[in-house]
C-alpha positions as CSV (number, residue, x, y, z in Angstrom):
1,L,-0.3,0.1,0.0
2,A,2.8,2.5,0.8
3,E,4.4,1.6,-2.5
4,A,1.6,2.4,-4.2
5,V,1.2,5.5,-2.7
6,L,4.5,6.3,-3.1
7,V,4.1,5.7,-6.9
8,Q,0.4,7.4,-7.1
9,Q,2.7,10.4,-5.5
10,R,5.6,10.8,-7.5
11,K,2.9,10.5,-10.8
12,K,0.8,13.2,-9.4
13,G,3.0,15.5,-6.8
14,S,3.3,14.8,-3.3
15,A,-0.4,15.8,-2.2
16,L,-2.5,13.1,-2.9
17,S,-6.8,14.3,-2.0
18,G,-8.7,11.8,-0.1
19,K,-10.6,10.7,-3.1
20,E,-7.1,9.9,-4.8
21,L,-5.9,7.9,-1.8
22,S,-8.8,6.1,-1.8
23,D,-8.8,4.9,-5.2
24,T,-5.2,4.0,-4.6
25,V,-6.8,1.7,-1.2
26,F,-8.9,0.2,-3.5
27,A,-6.8,-0.6,-6.3
28,V,-4.5,-2.3,-4.1
29,K,-6.9,-4.1,-1.6
30,S,-10.0,-4.6,-3.6
31,S,-8.9,-8.4,-3.8
32,L,-8.3,-8.9,0.0
33,H,-12.2,-8.1,1.1
34,L,-14.3,-9.8,-1.7
35,E,-16.4,-10.6,0.9
36,E,-16.9,-7.5,3.2
37,Q,-19.1,-4.7,3.0
38,L,-17.0,-2.3,3.8
39,H,-15.0,0.2,1.5
40,P,-11.3,-1.3,1.4
41,A,-10.1,2.4,2.3
42,K,-12.1,2.5,5.4
43,L,-9.4,0.8,7.7
44,T,-6.7,2.9,6.5
45,F,-8.2,6.3,6.8
46,Q,-9.7,5.1,10.1
47,A,-5.9,4.6,11.2
48,I,-5.0,7.5,9.3
49,R,-7.7,9.4,11.9
50,M,-6.1,7.4,14.9
51,F,-2.9,8.3,13.9
52,L,-3.6,12.2,13.6
53,N,-5.3,12.4,16.5
54,H,-3.5,10.9,19.4
55,E,-6.7,8.8,19.8
56,L,-4.9,5.7,21.5
57,N,-2.6,7.9,23.7
58,Q,-6.3,10.3,24.5
59,L,-7.5,7.6,25.9
60,H,-4.7,6.1,28.2
61,R,-5.0,9.5,29.5
62,A,-8.4,9.5,30.1
63,L,-8.0,6.2,31.7
64,E,-5.0,7.3,33.8
65,G,-7.5,10.1,34.8
66,A,-10.5,8.0,36.0
67,F,-8.1,5.9,37.3
68,E,-6.7,8.7,39.9
69,K,-10.6,9.7,40.9
70,L,-11.6,6.3,41.5
71,V,-12.2,5.7,45.2
72,F,-11.5,2.2,46.9
73,N,-14.0,-0.5,45.4
74,G,-14.9,2.1,43.1
75,R,-16.5,1.6,39.7
76,C,-15.8,3.2,36.0
77,V,-17.6,2.3,32.9
78,V,-15.7,2.4,29.6
79,L,-17.9,1.0,26.1
80,T,-15.1,0.6,23.5
81,F,-16.1,-0.2,19.7
82,K,-12.6,-1.1,18.1
83,Y,-10.4,-3.8,18.9
84,L,-7.7,-1.3,20.0
85,E,-9.4,0.4,22.3
86,A,-10.5,-2.4,24.0
87,R,-7.0,-4.2,23.8
88,T,-5.8,-0.8,25.3
89,L,-8.1,-0.6,27.8
90,Q,-7.4,-4.5,28.6
91,D,-3.7,-3.5,29.2
92,F,-4.6,-0.6,31.1
93,V,-6.4,-2.6,33.8
94,R,-4.4,-5.7,33.7
95,T,-1.4,-3.5,35.0
96,R,-3.2,-2.1,38.0
97,E,-5.2,-5.1,38.9
98,E,-4.7,-6.6,42.5
99,R,-3.2,-10.2,42.3
């Protein structure tokens, strides 16, 4: 995928539009997602958004803040919708569990 983006940039210049990036991702990944309903570029754009917005880092900071405010025997509810969010939460809880 990265190689395809670089080839596209060499042809058209350094900045790809969202549509151009989507088309490039589609061309590279479409054969890998034949059974899925998702557009092949969806996860790529999600990963870019998560990276640019520091989403996992923000989640970790929010968990740290909630943990500091939590009283003994208190409860904190966190809903996650993505695998990486759930994994971050699980790792956070495991490192703070009393054994």
